[in-house]
N, C-alpha and C positions, 0 to 999 in steps of 0.2 A: 317450360310451359308458363310459369309465373311471369317470366320476362316478356314473353310474347303477349300474354293477356294484358299486362300493364302497358306495353308499348301501344297496342291498338286502342286500348281504352283511353290513354292520354291523347291520342290523335283524334279519334272520332267521338267518343262519348263525353270526355271531359275537355273538349277543345277550348283553348284559352279565349278564343274570340266568340264562338257560337254558344258555348255553355256558360261561361262566366263573364263574357264581355270585357275582358281585360286587354289592355294594349290597343284600345280603340283610337287613340289620338294618332299614332303612327299608322295604324291600319287604314284610316280614312285619308290621311294626308299624303301618303307615299304610294297609294294604290291607283294613281292615274295612268301609270305606264307599267307594263309587265317587266321591263328591264330593271327599273328601280325597285320594284316589288321583289324580284328575285334576289337582288343584292342585299336588301334589308332583311329579307326572310332568311337568307343564308347566314347573315350576321347574328340574327336572333337564335338560330339553331346552335351556332358555335358558342354563343354566350351562355345559353341554357345548359348545353352539354357540359360546360366547364364549371359553371357556378353552382349548379344543383349538387353535384357530388362534393365539391369543396365545402359548401355550406353544410352538407350532411356531416362531414368530418368535424367542422366547427361545432355543430349542434351536439354530436355524440361525445366529443372529448373536451368540450369547453363550456357549452351553454346550458345543457340540461342539468337539473338538480342531481347532485352527486357525480357529475361527469368528471370532476377533478380528482377522483380517487386514484387515478394512475400516478398522481404526484405524491400520494401518501394518504393514510387513513385520516389524518387531521384535516384534510380538505374535503371530506365526504359531505359535510353539511353546507358547503358553499353552493349558491344558486345564482348563476349569471345569466339566466334566461331573459332578464330585462335588457340585455345587450344584443338581443337577436337582430332587431331591425338595423342597428348601427353596423354590426359585423357583416350582415348579409349585404347591405348596400355598399359597404366598403369593398367587399369581394367583387360585387357586380361592377362597380365603377372601375376597379383595376382591370378587369377583363375587357370592358368596353373601351378603355383607353388603349389597350393592346390591339383590339380590332380596328380602332380608328387609325392607329399608326400603320398597320399592315395595309388597310384599304387605301390610305393616302399614298403609300409608297408604290403599290403595285397596280392600282386602278384609280388614277386621279379623276377620270371622267365620272366614275361611279361615286367617288367621294364628293365631287361638286354637285351631282344630281341629288344625292341624299341630303346634302346641306346640314342643317341643324339637327335633323332627325337621327343622324348616326350617333352623335354624343348623347342624345336624349334617350338612347336605349338604356342608359344607366338608371333612369327614373321611369322606365317603361313598366307599367303595372304587371304585364305578363311575365317579365323577367323576375321581379320580386315575388310575384304570385307563385311561380314555380317552386321557389325555395320555401315559401311559407306553407304551401300545400304539402310539400315533402315533409315538413316538420309536423304539421297538424295530423297528417295521415300516418305518421310514425312508420315510414318506410324502413324496413329492418336492415338492409344491407346497402353498401355503397354501389354494388352492381345494379340493384334495382333503382337506386337514386339516379344513376347515370342513364339507365333505360328510360326512366320517367322524364328526365331533362331533355333527352334527344327526342322522345315522342312528343312532348309538349311543344318543342321548337318546330318539329315537322308539322304539327297541327296548326300552329300559327302561320307557318310558311304556306301551307295549302290554302288557308283562309285568305291571306292577302294576295296570293297568286290568282285565286279564283275570282275575287272581286276586281282585281286589276284587269284581268282578261275580259270580264263582263263590261267594265266601264269603258274599255277601249271600243267595244262593239256598240254599246248604246250611245256612243258619241255621234253615231250616224243614224240613230233611230229617232222616231218622231215622239219624243217624250213631252208630255204636257209642260208648258213653261213653269208652272208653279212647282213642279217636282224635279226640275233639272238641277244637276249638281248633287249636293249632299242629300236632298230629299229622296230621290230615286235610289241613291246608294244605301240609305238607311232601310228602305223598303226591301231591297234585294238582300241586304244582310239579315233582316228578320226572316225572310223566306228561306234563306240558306240555313239559318239557325233551326228553323222548324224541320227542315230536311235532315239535319244532323241529329235531331232528337230521335229520328227513326232508328239510329244505331244503338239506342239505349238498351234494347233487348238482345243485342248481338252476342254478348258474353254472359247473359243471365238466363237464357232459355233453358239450359240444362238444369240449372238450380231450381227453376220454377217447376219443371217437370218432376224433379226429385221430391220437392216439397209436396206436390199434388199426390204423388204415389204414397208418401208417408201419411198424408191426411186420409187417403183412401183406406190404407191398412188400418189406421186408428179407428175410422168409422166402422169398418167391417168388424174389427175386434169388439167395438162397443155394441154393435148389433148382436153379435154372437153371445156376448155376456147377457144382454137383455133377454134373448131367447132362452138361455139356460136358466135365468131367474124365473121366467114364466113357467117353464117346465117343472122346475123345483116347486114352485108355489102350487101348481096343479096337482103334483104328487102329494104334497102335504094336505091339500084340500080333500083329495080322495081318501087319504088315511083317516 
């Protein structure tokens, strides 16, 4: 259940594009055609699915304060957290280079259509953001880290796929000249972000109901106590 909740939350509620607006450069530049958007989105899913759990291992066994205790008790006081950015980016750059080699080998047309934006995945804010959010939210297991990476990648994939499909359609629409191009794209992105905000209560409704029930019980208990105090005071007054 925890994996399912984290998976859907990373796709809809904490969407990299619509919730935190990360990875907007590639999102805007490569979303003119659905075919290129699908290729880049698949590459982002792969990179996030690999780098988030790898960086989780680095964080747990190398970077956190006291993470080096597995080397011996004399290393318990070492704190290498200042290397987080360097280590995370190095892992991401390695995986992106692997993706670039594979895409160039098996799909030259997609490689040429993506152009410079394929190697730029290494500095994509959404990719680094996935690892940093994993670290800041203290995801407890590597399984949950993998789920979070895959879910975040799918969320980014759905965002760029949706905007690419819309941009292909509005190409034939009567858009005001001042809003053509990136103008209408930004407006549509903002509207889609507002729509994704509606998913915010998808996984919290039960908790809110439970909290309301607890508050109701507390209020009822308080009212009962006050009634008992009134009765006790009346008895004392009669005596």
